[in-house]
N, C-alpha and C positions, 0 to 999 in steps of 0.2 A: 707443707699442705697445699693441695691445690684447692682454691675455692670454689663452689658450685652454687647454683642459683636455684633459690626455693620456688618451686612453681607457682605459677599464677594461682591464686584462690586458696592457698595454703598458708595458714599462718602459724607461727611458731613462737613460743614464749622467749627461749633463749638457748642457744648453743654456739659457743665460740670455737669448737673443734677440738678441745682439749682432751676429752675424754679418751683415753687410752683403750678402753673396750667398747668405743663406739666409732671407729675408723670412718672418714668422710665418705667413702664409696658405699659402705654399708648403710650410713644414714641416708644417702641420696637414693638408694634402692627403696629405702622404707618409705621415704618421702613419694617416690614416684608410685609405690604399691597403694599408697593412700589417694592420691589422684586418680587412680584408675579403679578404685572400688574395690581392689582385692585385699585390703587391709582398712580395717575400722578400728574407731576409737570410741569405746563407750563414754556417753557423756551423762553424768549423774544430775547435772543442774546448772542451768544458765542463769546467772546473775547480771543485772544492768546497773551499772555506775558505780563510781567508787565507793558511794556510801552503803554498798552491799558487800565490799570487800570483807568486812568482819563476819557476814553470814556465811560468805563462802569459805573463809578458813575455818570457822567453827564445823562447816559441813565436812571438810577434808578431816580434821581432827577426830570427828565423830566416827567416821568411817561407816556410818549407818547405810550411806548410799554408795555403791561402787560405781567407779569411773571417774571422769575428769571433771572437775567443778570449774566452770568456765567464766570469767568476768569480761562482760561486753562494756568498753567504755562508751558512753553516749557522746553525740556530737556537740 
């Protein structure tokens, strides 16, 4: 598999290229669409710091707020 660069300003939780249903060229096109604003990802809530990981997990499991639950690590 040919590696590709994740565009500057785009953060990715984890992807090692093993998913057979998500070829790297398709993944690269999706990332580019995000960068260009043609594709958006709904953010349910942003949590700050490791101490809020439990709250984030509870939010995901409850399903009460659709979208991504994002944990931002403080410096």
